[in-house]
All heavy atoms as an XYZ file, in Angstrom:
884
protein
N       5.743      2.608     21.298
C       4.918      2.373     20.134
C       5.677      1.433     19.213
O       6.807      1.689     18.829
C       4.586      3.748     19.552
C       4.677      3.943     18.095
S       4.117      5.555     17.480
C       4.714      6.752     18.604
N       5.065      0.306     18.896
C       5.716     -0.713     18.077
C       5.724     -0.300     16.606
O       4.709      0.125     16.066
C       4.987     -2.046     18.240
N       6.883     -0.427     15.989
C       7.009     -0.089     14.579
C       6.446     -1.235     13.742
O       6.647     -2.410     14.046
C       8.478      0.159     14.230
C       8.645      0.788     12.871
C      10.047      1.321     12.628
O      10.740      1.657     13.609
O      10.426      1.392     11.465
N       5.731     -0.890     12.679
C       5.154     -1.892     11.785
C       6.258     -2.456     10.901
O       7.037     -1.702     10.312
C       4.042     -1.270     10.902
C       3.497     -2.287      9.918
C       2.922     -0.708     11.765
N       6.333     -3.777     10.809
C       7.334     -4.431      9.970
C       6.896     -4.377      8.514
O       5.714     -4.529      8.199
C       7.491     -5.885     10.419
C       8.573     -6.633      9.678
C       8.733     -8.068     10.167
O       8.384     -8.342     11.332
O       9.186     -8.893      9.377
N       7.853     -4.161      7.614
C       7.563     -4.118      6.180
C       7.663     -5.519      5.589
O       8.558     -6.285      5.944
C       8.547     -3.190      5.462
O       8.200     -3.054      4.102
N       6.741     -5.850      4.700
C       6.762     -7.142      4.012
C       7.416     -6.963      2.641
O       7.327     -5.886      2.045
C       5.342     -7.675      3.856
C       4.606     -7.945      5.182
C       3.178     -8.395      4.928
C       5.346     -8.986      6.005
N       8.065     -8.015      2.112
C       8.771     -7.887      0.837
C       7.829     -7.656     -0.349
O       6.634     -7.955     -0.280
C       9.508     -9.220      0.697
C       8.754    -10.177      1.558
C       8.164     -9.358      2.675
N       8.399     -7.138     -1.434
C       7.646     -6.922     -2.673
C       7.309     -8.288     -3.277
O       8.154     -9.179     -3.339
C       8.468     -6.069     -3.668
C       7.747     -5.944     -4.999
C       8.748     -4.698     -3.076
N       6.053     -8.441     -3.711
C       5.580     -9.701     -4.285
C       6.204     -9.939     -5.667
O       6.598     -8.999     -6.356
C       4.060     -9.671     -4.399
N       6.255    -11.197     -6.064
C       6.740    -11.571     -7.396
C       5.799    -11.014     -8.452
O       4.583    -10.940     -8.241
C       6.803    -13.099     -7.522
C       7.782    -13.770     -6.578
C       9.231    -13.486     -6.939
O       9.534    -13.357     -8.137
O      10.055    -13.364     -6.019
N       6.345    -10.672     -9.610
C       5.556    -10.119    -10.716
C       4.412    -11.049    -11.115
O       3.292    -10.596    -11.372
C       6.454     -9.830    -11.917
N       4.658    -12.359    -11.141
C       3.619    -13.321    -11.541
C       2.437    -13.295    -10.577
O       1.282    -13.450    -10.995
C       4.212    -14.731    -11.625
N       2.711    -13.079     -9.299
C       1.640    -13.010     -8.288
C       0.788    -11.769     -8.542
O      -0.446    -11.835     -8.558
C       2.236    -12.984     -6.863
C       1.165    -12.688     -5.823
C       2.928    -14.306     -6.547
N       1.445    -10.628     -8.762
C       0.716     -9.383     -9.012
C      -0.114     -9.474    -10.295
O      -1.246     -9.006    -10.343
C       1.688     -8.203     -9.098
C       2.489     -7.901     -7.829
C       3.509     -6.806     -8.094
C       1.575     -7.531     -6.672
N       0.455    -10.089    -11.329
C      -0.231    -10.200    -12.624
C      -1.491    -11.058    -12.518
O      -2.497    -10.782    -13.169
C       0.718    -10.780    -13.675
C       0.116    -10.804    -15.076
C       1.111    -11.297    -16.102
C       0.518    -11.274    -17.473
N       0.764    -10.049    -18.191
N      -1.449    -12.091    -11.674
C      -2.555    -13.040    -11.569
C      -3.766    -12.511    -10.799
O      -4.852    -13.087    -10.869
C      -2.059    -14.336    -10.918
N      -3.607    -11.416    -10.076
C      -4.704    -10.897     -9.253
C      -5.811    -10.312    -10.129
O      -5.548     -9.571    -11.068
C      -4.185     -9.824     -8.291
C      -3.145    -10.300     -7.279
C      -2.595     -9.126     -6.493
C      -3.727    -11.345     -6.343
N      -7.055    -10.647     -9.792
C      -8.204    -10.160    -10.558
C      -8.813     -8.931     -9.903
O      -9.190     -8.974     -8.740
C      -9.259    -11.266    -10.680
C      -8.821    -12.412    -11.566
C      -9.947    -13.379    -11.840
O     -11.113    -12.954    -11.904
O      -9.637    -14.577    -11.981
N      -8.896     -7.840    -10.656
C      -9.513     -6.587    -10.209
C      -9.076     -6.173     -8.806
O      -9.915     -5.957     -7.927
C     -11.042     -6.695    -10.261
C     -11.527     -7.021    -11.649
O     -11.096     -6.403    -12.618
N     -12.415     -7.990    -11.747
N      -7.764     -6.059     -8.573
C      -7.313     -5.712     -7.227
C      -7.636     -4.266     -6.852
O      -7.676     -3.380     -7.703
C      -5.791     -5.905     -7.307
C      -5.468     -5.619     -8.746
C      -6.648     -6.165     -9.524
N      -7.870     -4.056     -5.573
C      -7.921     -2.708     -5.010
C      -6.456     -2.316     -4.839
O      -5.663     -3.100     -4.323
C      -8.639     -2.711     -3.638
C      -8.475     -1.373     -2.945
C     -10.098     -3.081     -3.805
N      -6.086     -1.122     -5.286
C      -4.697     -0.691     -5.170
C      -4.620      0.491     -4.207
O      -5.248      1.519     -4.433
C      -4.103     -0.331     -6.545
C      -4.168     -1.569     -7.462
C      -2.662      0.162     -6.395
C      -3.679     -1.331     -8.876
N      -3.872      0.280     -3.109
C      -3.709      1.300     -2.074
C      -2.321      1.921     -2.227
O      -1.305      1.244     -2.072
C      -3.883      0.695     -0.660
C      -3.631      1.754      0.408
C      -5.272      0.080     -0.503
N      -2.306      3.218     -2.548
C      -1.078      3.988     -2.735
C      -0.736      4.647     -1.397
O      -1.439      5.540     -0.942
C      -1.330      5.044     -3.818
C      -0.118      5.878     -4.167
O       0.841      5.914     -3.368
O      -0.137      6.510     -5.237
N       0.341      4.193     -0.763
C       0.697      4.665      0.580
C       1.643      5.872      0.563
O       2.132      6.285      1.605
C       1.330      3.526      1.372
N       1.874      6.450     -0.623
C       2.769      7.613     -0.714
C       2.092      8.860     -0.150
O       0.872      8.965     -0.110
C       3.154      7.887     -2.169
C       3.940      6.762     -2.817
C       4.242      7.058     -4.272
N       3.015      7.061     -5.076
C       2.968      7.349     -6.368
N       4.065      7.690     -7.023
N       1.819      7.327     -7.020
N       2.928      9.833      0.241
C       2.411     11.139      0.634
C       1.901     11.855     -0.617
O       2.396     11.594     -1.721
C       3.514     11.972      1.301
C       3.906     11.434      2.671
O       3.057     10.798      3.327
O       5.065     11.657      3.082
N       0.929     12.763     -0.489
C       0.387     13.471     -1.661
C       1.450     14.137     -2.529
O       1.357     14.086     -3.758
C      -0.563     14.499     -1.051
C      -1.008     13.865      0.234
C       0.213     13.126      0.733
N       2.481     14.722     -1.913
C       3.529     15.369     -2.715
C       4.344     14.350     -3.512
O       4.854     14.653     -4.581
C       4.451     16.237     -1.836
C       5.251     15.428     -0.840
O       4.742     14.500     -0.221
N       6.508     15.776     -0.655
N       4.441     13.112     -3.013
C       5.146     12.054     -3.743
C       4.308     11.588     -4.938
O       4.852     11.254     -5.982
C       5.439     10.872     -2.823
C       6.448     11.186     -1.735
C       6.640     10.045     -0.758
O       5.643      9.431     -0.328
O       7.808      9.771     -0.429
N       2.986     11.566     -4.763
C       2.095     11.202     -5.869
C       2.237     12.263     -6.962
O       2.426     11.936     -8.141
C       0.628     11.084     -5.399
C      -0.290     10.811     -6.587
C       0.477      9.976     -4.359
N       2.170     13.542     -6.560
C       2.300     14.647     -7.522
C       3.659     14.616     -8.208
O       3.762     14.900     -9.407
C       2.119     15.998     -6.815
C       0.701     16.278     -6.394
C       0.593     17.522     -5.513
O       1.469     18.402     -5.592
O      -0.376     17.585     -4.743
N       4.712     14.290     -7.470
C       6.065     14.240     -8.022
C       6.383     12.935     -8.721
O       7.494     12.738     -9.205
N       5.414     12.017     -8.749
C       5.556     10.717     -9.426
C       6.703      9.872     -8.872
O       7.378      9.165     -9.611
C       5.705     10.892    -10.931
S       4.246     11.626    -11.701
N       6.939      9.931     -7.552
C       7.973      9.088     -6.942
C       7.625      7.621     -7.186
O       6.557      7.159     -6.803
C       8.081      9.350     -5.441
C       9.155      8.498     -4.776
C       9.309      8.774     -3.304
C      10.390      7.863     -2.749
N      10.572      8.051     -1.318
N       8.516      6.911     -7.858
C       8.271      5.503     -8.181
C       7.393      5.327     -9.402
O       7.100      4.212     -9.798
N       6.980      6.439    -10.014
C       6.155      6.392    -11.218
C       4.829      7.088    -11.023
O       4.433      7.384     -9.902
N       4.151      7.386    -12.132
C       2.834      8.030    -12.051
C       1.818      7.150    -11.323
O       1.970      5.929    -11.256
C       2.434      8.213    -13.515
C       3.686      8.032    -14.309
C       4.580      7.154    -13.501
N       0.785      7.798    -10.819
C      -0.299      7.108    -10.106
C      -0.864      5.975    -10.964
O      -1.040      6.134    -12.169
C      -1.385      8.152     -9.810
C      -2.620      7.623     -9.141
C      -3.606      8.782     -8.905
C      -4.976      8.273     -8.567
N      -5.251      8.118     -7.189
N      -1.137      4.844    -10.326
C      -1.767      3.716    -11.016
C      -3.255      4.045    -11.162
O      -3.905      4.435    -10.176
C      -1.582      2.397    -10.229
C      -2.326      1.252    -10.898
C      -0.102      2.070    -10.068
N      -3.789      3.908    -12.375
C      -5.206      4.206    -12.610
C      -6.082      3.445    -11.619
O      -5.908      2.236    -11.431
C      -5.615      3.818    -14.038
C      -5.043      4.777    -15.079
O      -4.651      5.894    -14.710
O      -4.987      4.386    -16.254
N      -6.993      4.168    -10.979
C      -7.939      3.544    -10.057
C      -7.416      3.342     -8.650
O      -8.151      2.865     -7.786
N      -6.166      3.700     -8.397
C      -5.620      3.499     -7.049
C      -6.180      4.543     -6.088
O      -6.643      5.604     -6.495
C      -4.088      3.563     -7.060
O      -3.641      4.852     -7.427
N      -6.147      4.202     -4.800
C      -6.634      5.090     -3.749
C      -5.438      5.511     -2.903
O      -4.692      4.664     -2.414
C      -7.680      4.375     -2.857
C      -8.172      5.303     -1.770
C      -8.828      3.849     -3.691
N      -5.242      6.821     -2.743
C      -4.115      7.325     -1.967
C      -4.487      7.393     -0.480
O      -5.370      8.152     -0.089
C      -3.693      8.705     -2.489
C      -2.496      9.275     -1.762
O      -2.503     10.421     -1.355
N      -1.447      8.488     -1.596
N      -3.813      6.550      0.318
C      -3.956      6.560      1.775
C      -2.532      6.624      2.332
O      -1.884      5.594      2.494
C      -4.698      5.306      2.305
C      -4.915      5.416      3.807
C      -6.009      5.075      1.578
N      -2.023      7.836      2.565
C      -0.628      7.973      3.005
C      -0.339      7.212      4.301
O      -1.084      7.329      5.268
C      -0.462      9.479      3.216
C      -1.538     10.102      2.385
C      -2.689      9.134      2.430
N       0.746      6.432      4.283
C       1.130      5.686      5.484
C       1.723      6.621      6.536
O       1.500      6.443      7.723
C       2.134      4.576      5.134
C       2.366      3.620      6.271
C       1.478      2.595      6.526
C       3.460      3.760      7.107
C       1.666      1.716      7.595
C       3.665      2.893      8.173
C       2.764      1.870      8.410
N       2.467      7.629      6.083
C       3.090      8.564      7.023
C       2.035      9.416      7.729
O       0.970      9.674      7.180
C       4.068      9.490      6.296
C       5.317      8.767      5.836
O       5.686      7.744      6.375
N       5.968      9.308      4.819
N       2.366      9.859      8.926
C       1.515     10.780      9.670
C       2.025     12.196      9.398
O       3.185     12.502      9.668
C       1.559     10.475     11.198
C       1.103      9.038     11.488
C       0.740     11.501     11.978
C      -0.330      8.727     11.172
N       1.159     13.027      8.831
C       1.500     14.424      8.536
C       2.791     14.563      7.740
O       3.572     15.495      7.959
C       1.594     15.244      9.833
C       0.276     15.280     10.586
O      -0.786     15.273      9.932
O       0.315     15.300     11.828
N       3.038     13.626      6.815
C       4.196     13.717      5.935
C       5.538     13.488      6.592
O       6.582     13.709      5.974
N       5.549     13.023      7.840
C       6.816     12.780      8.542
C       7.376     11.413      8.173
O       6.648     10.426      8.172
C       6.607     12.858     10.057
C       6.153     14.224     10.535
C       5.951     14.229     12.036
O       6.912     14.168     12.790
N       4.696     14.295     12.457
N       8.662     11.354      7.885
C       9.323     10.098      7.520
C       9.171      9.077      8.646
O       9.122      9.437      9.822
C      10.809     10.329      7.253
C      11.077     11.134      6.015
C      12.572     11.264      5.805
C      12.840     12.009      4.523
N      14.259     12.097      4.223
N       9.159      7.794      8.265
C       9.033      6.721      9.252
C      10.190      6.736     10.249
O      10.011      6.389     11.408
C       8.940      5.361      8.550
C       7.616      5.136      7.839
C       6.456      5.162      8.816
O       6.313      4.294      9.648
N       5.628      6.194      8.724
N      11.375      7.159      9.810
C      12.526      7.208     10.717
C      12.352      8.295     11.792
O      12.899      8.186     12.887
C      13.812      7.462      9.921
O      13.697      8.647      9.148
N      11.551      9.327     11.462
C      11.306     10.402     12.420
C      10.068     10.157     13.278
O      10.020     10.539     14.434
C      11.128     11.748     11.697
C      12.380     12.180     10.957
O      13.482     11.755     11.353
O      12.246     12.927      9.970
N       9.050      9.553     12.675
C       7.768      9.371     13.351
C       7.092      8.095     12.822
O       6.289      8.147     11.896
C       6.914     10.614     13.076
C       5.519     10.839     13.645
C       5.057      9.913     14.699
N       3.716     10.240     15.142
C       2.718      9.365     15.058
N       2.871      8.182     14.539
N       1.541      9.697     15.540
N       7.465      6.922     13.386
C       6.865      5.673     12.913
C       5.346      5.658     13.104
O       4.839      6.070     14.136
C       7.522      4.589     13.777
C       8.736      5.231     14.367
C       8.424      6.697     14.466
N       4.645      5.192     12.083
C       3.189      5.056     12.132
C       2.843      3.725     12.787
O       3.451      2.705     12.462
C       2.613      5.090     10.695
O       3.031      6.303     10.068
C       1.102      4.995     10.689
N       1.874      3.726     13.693
C       1.434      2.467     14.309
C       0.396      1.793     13.417
O      -0.247      2.442     12.582
C       0.818      2.698     15.696
O      -0.404      3.424     15.530
C       1.758      3.448     16.620
N       0.199      0.498     13.636
C      -0.816     -0.241     12.890
C      -2.194      0.378     13.126
O      -2.981      0.549     12.185
C      -0.799     -1.714     13.297
N      -2.484      0.742     14.366
C      -3.792      1.320     14.700
C      -4.018      2.637     13.961
O      -5.126      2.908     13.482
C      -3.914      1.525     16.208
N      -2.978      3.458     13.846
C      -3.106      4.732     13.141
C      -3.425      4.517     11.658
O      -4.283      5.197     11.086
C      -1.823      5.559     13.280
C      -1.636      6.142     14.664
C      -0.271      6.759     14.875
O       0.729      6.298     14.266
O      -0.195      7.711     15.676
N      -2.733      3.561     11.029
C      -2.982      3.326      9.608
C      -4.347      2.670      9.397
O      -5.045      2.981      8.435
C      -1.856      2.509      8.965
C      -1.942      2.504      7.460
C      -1.862      3.690      6.740
C      -2.114      1.326      6.767
C      -1.956      3.699      5.350
C      -2.205      1.317      5.381
C      -2.120      2.508      4.664
N      -4.742      1.789     10.306
C      -6.089      1.199     10.222
C      -7.147      2.291     10.216
O      -8.103      2.233      9.440
C      -6.344      0.258     11.412
C      -5.797     -1.126     11.233
C      -6.214     -2.054     12.370
O      -7.380     -1.987     12.825
O      -5.364     -2.853     12.799
N      -6.989      3.288     11.077
C      -7.946      4.395     11.131
C      -7.987      5.156      9.807
O      -9.055      5.531      9.329
C      -7.602      5.353     12.282
C      -7.987      4.817     13.648
C      -9.456      4.438     13.752
O     -10.319      5.238     13.350
O      -9.734      3.323     14.228
N      -6.814      5.386      9.213
C      -6.757      6.069      7.919
C      -7.482      5.253      6.842
O      -8.203      5.800      6.011
C      -5.302      6.304      7.487
C      -4.609      7.422      8.220
C      -3.222      7.614      7.621
C      -2.681      8.982      7.940
N      -1.602      9.381      7.041
N      -7.264      3.947      6.850
C      -7.911      3.072      5.867
C      -9.427      3.078      6.035
O     -10.173      3.162      5.057
C      -7.380      1.639      5.988
C      -5.936      1.426      5.532
C      -5.403      0.112      6.076
C      -5.841      1.462      4.011
N      -9.873      3.006      7.289
C     -11.317      3.023      7.554
C     -11.919      4.353      7.120
O     -12.990      4.389      6.522
C     -11.586      2.747      9.034
C     -11.323      1.301      9.421
C     -11.459      1.072     10.917
C     -11.079     -0.352     11.283
N     -10.983     -0.551     12.728
N     -11.228      5.463      7.391
C     -11.717      6.786      7.000
C     -11.793      6.920      5.483
O     -12.702      7.562      4.946
C     -10.813      7.872      7.583
N     -10.850      6.281      4.780
C     -10.833      6.350      3.311
C     -11.927      5.478      2.702
O     -12.352      5.713      1.567
C      -9.465      5.921      2.789
N     -12.378      4.467      3.454
C     -13.437      3.577      2.967
C     -13.065      2.819      1.706
O     -13.918      2.495      0.884
N     -11.780      2.505      1.561
C     -11.309      1.890      0.318
C     -11.227      0.372      0.343
O     -11.092     -0.256     -0.705
C      -9.949      2.464     -0.061
S      -8.650      2.141      1.153
N     -11.289     -0.228      1.524
C     -11.139     -1.683      1.597
C     -12.465     -2.387      1.354
O     -13.503     -1.966      1.859
C     -10.556     -2.094      2.951
C      -9.156     -1.563      3.254
C      -8.708     -2.036      4.628
C      -8.163     -1.992      2.184
N     -12.428     -3.474      0.570
C     -13.661     -4.210      0.279
C     -14.180     -4.963      1.505
O     -13.423     -5.225      2.439
C     -13.228     -5.189     -0.820
C     -11.754     -5.348     -0.637
C     -11.250     -4.059     -0.065
N     -15.467     -5.282      1.473
C     -16.041     -6.092      2.562
C     -15.483     -7.502      2.539
O     -15.288     -8.114      3.583
C     -17.567     -6.132      2.435
C     -18.233     -4.833      2.833
C     -19.742     -4.957      2.869
O     -20.260     -6.053      3.170
O     -20.402     -3.943      2.584
N     -15.231     -8.029      1.337
C     -14.721     -9.393      1.152
C     -13.257     -9.447      1.603
O     -12.384     -8.866      0.973
C     -14.844     -9.781     -0.322
C     -14.279    -11.159     -0.628
O     -13.825    -11.867      0.304
O     -14.299    -11.539     -1.817
N     -12.997    -10.153      2.692
C     -11.635    -10.233      3.241
C     -10.693    -11.045      2.348
O      -9.486    -11.049      2.551
C     -11.660    -10.858      4.645
C     -12.462    -10.058      5.658
C     -11.681     -8.935      6.261
C     -12.465     -8.286      7.384
N     -11.726     -7.285      8.096
N     -11.241    -11.742      1.333
C     -10.410    -12.501      0.403
C     -10.164    -11.771     -0.905
O      -9.490    -12.292     -1.799
N     -10.694    -10.544     -1.029
C     -10.511     -9.769     -2.264
C      -9.043     -9.397     -2.443
O      -8.312     -9.207     -1.480
C     -11.373     -8.507     -2.208
N      -8.635     -9.287     -3.708
C      -7.244     -8.948     -4.028
C      -6.958     -7.478     -3.715
O      -7.724     -6.595     -4.089
C      -6.976     -9.228     -5.497
N      -5.851     -7.249     -3.016
C      -5.407     -5.893     -2.673
C      -3.910     -5.808     -2.941
O      -3.154     -6.698     -2.553
C      -5.691     -5.564     -1.195
C      -7.184     -5.670     -0.886
C      -5.156     -4.178     -0.837
C      -7.526     -5.564      0.597
N      -3.502     -4.730     -3.614
C      -2.078     -4.448     -3.812
C      -1.779     -3.130     -3.113
O      -2.506     -2.154     -3.285
C      -1.715     -4.321     -5.308
C      -2.012     -5.615     -6.066
C      -0.238     -3.935     -5.469
C      -1.814     -5.498     -7.581
N      -0.719     -3.104     -2.321
C      -0.275     -1.867     -1.689
C       1.027     -1.445     -2.367
O       1.749     -2.270     -2.933
C      -0.020     -2.059     -0.186
O       1.004     -3.045     -0.016
C      -1.275     -2.491      0.541
N       1.327     -0.159     -2.325
C       2.622      0.305     -2.830
C       2.934      1.677     -2.265
O       2.076      2.361     -1.723
C       2.647      0.327     -4.364
C       1.921      1.488     -4.972
N       2.481      2.742     -5.089
C       0.667      1.611     -5.484
C       1.609      3.568     -5.651
N       0.497      2.904     -5.892
N       4.198      2.058     -2.422
C       4.632      3.421     -2.118
C       5.540      3.822     -3.265
O       5.242      3.525     -4.412
C       5.302      3.502     -0.742
S       6.726      2.411     -0.563
N       6.668      4.458     -2.980
C       7.584      4.837     -4.045
C       8.557      3.734     -4.405
O       9.013      3.633     -5.531
N       8.850      2.857     -3.435
C       9.797      1.773     -3.697
C       9.439      0.453     -3.007
O       9.964     -0.585     -3.370
C      11.202      2.196     -3.276
O      11.219      2.499     -1.898
N       8.577      0.486     -2.008
C       8.145     -0.762     -1.378
C       8.184     -0.803      0.136
O       7.574     -1.675      0.740
N       8.902      0.130      0.785
C       8.997      0.101      2.247
C       7.671      0.327      2.945
O       7.193     -0.517      3.704
N       7.056      1.484      2.687
C       5.756      1.773      3.300
C       4.654      0.916      2.680
O       3.677      0.585      3.339
C       5.413      3.261      3.166
C       6.202      4.121      4.137
C       6.104      5.580      3.791
N       6.838      5.814      2.548
C       6.614      6.796      1.691
N       5.667      7.677      1.925
N       7.336      6.936      0.605
N       4.838      0.527      1.410
C       3.876     -0.398      0.789
C       3.858     -1.724      1.537
O       2.810     -2.316      1.759
N       5.048     -2.174      1.958
C       5.151     -3.414      2.724
C       4.550     -3.288      4.106
O       3.930     -4.215      4.621
N       4.718     -2.118      4.714
C       4.114     -1.875      6.035
C       2.593     -1.822      5.894
O       1.861     -2.391      6.722
C       4.653     -0.573      6.633
C       6.116     -0.665      7.036
C       6.638      0.637      7.601
C       8.102      0.481      7.978
N       8.450      1.177      9.195
N       2.117     -1.159      4.846
C       0.672     -1.081      4.591
C       0.093     -2.477      4.398
O      -0.970     -2.802      4.931
C       0.399     -0.240      3.343
O       0.917      1.046      3.475
N       0.799     -3.284      3.626
C       0.388     -4.667      3.374
C       0.249     -5.425      4.698
O      -0.747     -6.117      4.932
C       1.435     -5.327      2.470
S       1.119     -7.029      2.029
N       1.225     -5.284      5.565
C       1.228     -5.966      6.856
C       0.030     -5.535      7.716
O      -0.637     -6.372      8.337
C       2.552     -5.688      7.578
C       2.861     -6.697      8.652
O       2.086     -7.601      8.922
N       4.018     -6.538      9.266
N      -0.257     -4.226      7.742
C      -1.386     -3.726      8.537
C      -2.700     -4.284      8.002
O      -3.557     -4.742      8.767
C      -1.412     -2.177      8.550
C      -2.701     -1.666      9.177
C      -0.201     -1.632      9.310
N      -2.875     -4.269      6.676
C      -4.131     -4.755      6.082
C      -4.294     -6.252      6.334
O      -5.384     -6.721      6.651
C      -4.204     -4.392      4.582
C      -4.239     -2.862      4.424
C      -5.433     -5.021      3.934
C      -4.078     -2.370      2.996
N      -3.208     -7.004      6.250
C      -3.284     -8.439      6.591
C      -3.703     -8.609      8.043
O      -4.478     -9.503      8.378
C      -1.942     -9.124      6.341
C      -1.654     -9.371      4.884
C      -0.363    -10.130      4.703
N      -0.044    -10.315      3.291
C       1.055    -10.895      2.862
N       1.960    -11.370      3.716
N       1.270    -11.027      1.565
N      -3.195     -7.740      8.911
C      -3.541     -7.787     10.329
C      -5.010     -7.483     10.587
O      -5.541     -7.817     11.646
N      -5.671     -6.856      9.610
C      -7.104     -6.559      9.715
C      -7.946     -7.745      9.242
O      -9.168     -7.658      9.190
C      -7.439     -5.320      8.882
C      -6.787     -4.045      9.404
S      -6.960     -2.642      8.259
C      -8.711     -2.241      8.463
N      -7.283     -8.854      8.868
C      -8.002    -10.063      8.473
C      -8.085    -10.309      6.980
O      -8.673    -11.301      6.550
N      -7.490     -9.436      6.179
C      -7.491     -9.647      4.726
C      -6.425    -10.674      4.377
O      -5.329    -10.662      4.923
C      -7.257     -8.319      3.988
C      -8.449     -7.404      4.081
C      -8.607     -6.534      5.152
C      -9.454     -7.435      3.116
C      -9.719     -5.716      5.265
C     -10.570     -6.622      3.217
C     -10.695     -5.766      4.293
O     -11.801     -4.964      4.389
N      -6.764    -11.582      3.459
C      -5.896    -12.728      3.190
C      -5.199    -12.697      1.833
O      -4.334    -13.524      1.572
C      -6.710    -14.032      3.283
O      -7.790    -13.960      2.341
C      -7.266    -14.238      4.686
N      -5.572    -11.751      0.958
C      -5.038    -11.726     -0.404
C      -4.407    -10.353     -0.676
O      -4.734     -9.689     -1.645
C      -6.169    -12.033     -1.398
C      -5.668    -12.355     -2.781
O      -4.490    -12.580     -3.007
N      -6.587    -12.364     -3.737
N      -3.484     -9.946      0.231
C      -2.865     -8.622      0.170
C      -1.393     -8.774     -0.205
O      -0.688     -9.600      0.363
C      -2.955     -7.891      1.530
C      -2.526     -6.443      1.390
C      -4.344     -7.989      2.111
N      -0.940     -7.944     -1.170
C       0.419     -8.079     -1.685
C       1.078     -6.714     -1.832
O       0.434     -5.759     -2.264
C       0.392     -8.783     -3.044
C      -0.370    -10.066     -3.005
N       0.194    -11.251     -2.610
C      -1.675    -10.325     -3.251
C      -0.735    -12.205     -2.642
N      -1.874    -11.664     -3.021
N       2.364     -6.635     -1.499
C       3.145     -5.417     -1.671
C       3.591     -5.339     -3.128
O       4.337     -6.187     -3.603
C       4.359     -5.436     -0.735
C       5.229     -4.200     -0.853
O       4.908     -3.240     -1.545
N       6.357     -4.236     -0.155
N       3.127     -4.304     -3.830
C       3.480     -4.141     -5.241
C       4.764     -3.361     -5.461
O       5.208     -3.228     -6.598
N       5.363     -2.837     -4.404
C       6.593     -2.062     -4.537
C       6.304     -0.626     -4.921
O       5.982      0.192     -4.079
N       6.393     -0.344     -6.222
C       6.173      1.009     -6.745
C       5.102      0.972     -7.838
O       4.786     -0.099     -8.369
C       7.473      1.550     -7.348
O       7.784      0.841     -8.542
N       4.581      2.142     -8.224
C       3.609      2.170     -9.325
C       4.183      1.570    -10.610
O       3.508      0.804    -11.305
C       3.295      3.657     -9.502
C       3.644      4.294     -8.209
C       4.761      3.482     -7.640
N       5.440      1.918    -10.927
C       6.050      1.396    -12.150
C       6.202     -0.120    -12.083
O       6.016     -0.821    -13.084
C       7.418      2.053    -12.397
C       7.300      3.471    -12.946
O       6.191      3.873    -13.374
O       8.322      4.188    -12.937
N       6.536     -0.649    -10.899
C       6.667     -2.106    -10.738
C       5.315     -2.793    -10.952
O       5.253     -3.840    -11.616
C       7.218     -2.427     -9.338
C       7.546     -3.894     -9.187
O       8.413     -4.411     -9.899
N       6.868     -4.571     -8.281
N       4.254     -2.217    -10.430
C       2.916     -2.801    -10.604
C       2.526     -2.780    -12.076
O       2.039     -3.777    -12.612
C       1.877     -2.047     -9.746
C       2.153     -2.255     -8.262
C       0.445     -2.494    -10.095
C       1.370     -1.339     -7.340
N       2.745     -1.647    -12.734
C       2.409     -1.537    -14.164
C       3.158     -2.584    -14.982
O       2.587     -3.247    -15.833
C       2.734     -0.134    -14.687
C       1.526      0.747    -14.837
C       1.871      2.041    -15.540
N       2.754      2.867    -14.737
C       2.344      3.600    -13.721
N       1.066      3.648    -13.390
N       3.198      4.305    -13.026
N       4.460     -2.731    -14.713
C       5.280     -3.694    -15.456
C       4.798     -5.128    -15.203
O       4.694     -5.933    -16.136
C       6.748     -3.558    -15.054
N       4.461     -5.435    -13.952
C       4.022     -6.792    -13.598
C       2.665     -7.129    -14.202
O       2.417     -8.274    -14.571
C       3.965     -6.935    -12.076
N       1.793     -6.132    -14.298
C       0.424     -6.389    -14.758
C       0.226     -6.127    -16.248
O      -0.881     -6.257    -16.757
C      -0.557     -5.565    -13.918
C      -0.542     -6.047    -12.451
C      -1.576     -5.436    -11.591
N      -2.938     -5.579    -12.062
C      -3.703     -6.667    -11.937
N      -3.213     -7.749    -11.358
N      -4.939     -6.683    -12.390
N       1.309     -5.778    -16.952
C       1.210     -5.481    -18.396
C       0.935     -6.738    -19.207
O       1.271     -7.824    -18.823
C       2.509     -4.829    -18.867
C-alpha cells in the first residue's frame, strides 16, 4: 500500500487570498476536542485522515481510503477550481489530505498547516 506524500504548508499570503474556501480538518475527533494546533476553524468540516485513530506511522492511510471518507462526508464542492484549505494539528496529515484532494482533480487546494496558522494567515 503506497503511502500518501505530504505537501508543504502554503504561504500565509496564498491562504489569505482565497475566497470562501472549504476548510477540511483532517485531525482525529479527540484532537479537535483537545484543540491540537488550535481550536476548530469556524465552518470547517472534520474528515479525519487517520483510519480508526491510528497514527500514520502505524497504519498509513491510502489515497483511495481518504477519497472514500471525503465522498461520504459530502464536503467537497462540485467546482474543481473552488478554494479548499486542508489542515491537521501541524501540517503533516493536512499536506497528505491536500495531495489526495488534488489527485481527485481539484486545482485550488492548499495545506493550511494548523487551525491557528490558518486563523493568523486569514486575519
